[in-house]
N, C-alpha and C positions, 0 to 999 in steps of 0.2 A: 504494500500500500504506500502511496506517495503522500507527502505532506500537502494539504490544500493551499498552503501559502507559498512555499518555495519549491515544491516538487521533489525534495530530497526524500530518502526512505524514512519512514516513521520510527520513532523510538517507543518501545513498549510502554514506558512510564508516562509518556506525553501524548499517547495516541489520541486523535489521529494526526498529531503534529510531530515534527522532528525535534523540537526544542521548546523551551519555555518562551524564548523570544517569539517564535511563530505563533504560539498559543496567545501571547500578549498582543501581537499584531491583530489576530482574529478578534479578540475581545475588544480592542480599541475600535475596530470596524463596527462592531455591534453598538458600542457606546456612541459613536459618531453618527449613527443612523445610516451607515453604508448598506447594512443589511436590514430588510424590513419584511414583515409578514404582510402579504397583500390583503386588502380588504375590499369588498364590493360595496361597502357602505360609504356614502359621501361624508366628507368631513363637515361637521356643523360648527361654525365659529363660536356659537354660544356655548356648546359643550366644552370646547377648549378653554374658553374664558372661565366657565364655572369650575373646571378642574384646576386651573391655576389658582383661582381664588380659594378653593378648598385646601390646596396644598400650602398656601401661605398661612392659613388659619391654624393648621394642625402643627403641633410641635414635632420636631424631628426626634424620634426615639431610636434611630438606627445606631447612634453612637459614632457615626462616620464623620468625616470632615465635610465642610460645606464648600 
C-alpha cells in the first residue's frame, strides 16, 4: 500500500501513511477545509449565523488552546 500523501510505502504504525509528517499533512488538509463531505442541502446563511452565535455563547470546555 502506498502513502496517500507522498506515495512512499506505508509504515505499519502510521498506516495508511508512511510517517507522522504525512499523517500531519493529511490532518492539516482536513482542518483547512481541503477535504469536505459533500452535501445536497443548500447552505442557509441564517443557520450559519445562528451556529456562530451559539458557539460564542457556550464556554469552551475542551481544554485546548484558542
